[in-house]
C-alpha positions in Angstrom: 20.0 -14.3 9.8 19.9 -12.6 6.5 16.9 -10.5 5.6 16.3 -10.3 1.8 15.2 -6.8 0.6 12.8 -6.9 -2.3 11.8 -3.8 -4.2 8.2 -3.0 -4.7 7.1 -1.9 -8.2 3.3 -2.3 -8.3 0.3 -1.8 -6.0 -0.4 -5.5 -5.8 3.2 -6.2 -4.7 2.8 -3.6 -2.0 -0.4 -5.2 -0.8 1.1 -8.7 -0.8 4.2 -7.5 1.1 2.1 -5.7 3.7 -0.1 -8.8 4.2 3.0 -11.1 4.5 4.6 -8.9 7.1 1.4 -8.5 9.2 -0.3 -11.8 9.0 -0.4 -13.6 12.3 0.9 -10.6 14.2 -2.5 -9.2 15.1 -1.4 -5.9 13.6 -3.2 -2.8 12.6 -1.8 0.2 10.7 -3.8 3.5 10.7 -3.0 6.4 8.4 -4.8 9.7 8.6 -5.0 12.0 5.6 -6.1 15.6 5.3 -6.8 16.7 1.7 -4.0 14.6 0.3 -3.8 14.2 -3.5 -2.2 11.3 -5.3 -1.5 11.2 -9.0 -1.7 7.6 -10.1 0.0 6.9 -13.4 -1.8 4.6 -15.9 1.5 3.0 -16.9 5.2 3.2 -16.1 5.9 5.3 -19.2 7.4 8.7 -18.5 4.5 10.5 -20.4 1.7 8.3 -19.0 -1.7 9.9 -18.2 -2.5 10.2 -14.5 -5.6 9.9 -12.5 -6.0 12.3 -9.5 -7.1 10.6 -6.3 -8.0 12.5 -3.2 -7.8 11.2 0.4 -9.4 13.0 3.3 -10.0 10.8 6.4 -8.6 7.5 7.8 -7.4 4.4 6.1 -7.0 1.3 8.3 -5.1 -1.8 7.2 -5.9 -4.8 9.4 -4.9 -8.4 9.1 -6.6 -11.5 10.4 -5.8 -15.1 10.0 -8.7 -17.2 8.8 -8.3 -20.7 10.1 
């Protein structure tokens, strides 16, 4: 069996990939952050402006099949 590796370049691609991997597996991923800062670029240009996001707490990613 060959597993195809696909690079992720955008936030939507990351979300779709996570959903595809977890759907139907009754999975939950929990991340805990303490004063984490993320600088999110407005574009892929080297000199793009960045927005500063702060995370302090828990982020849960859950999946559920809706049938």
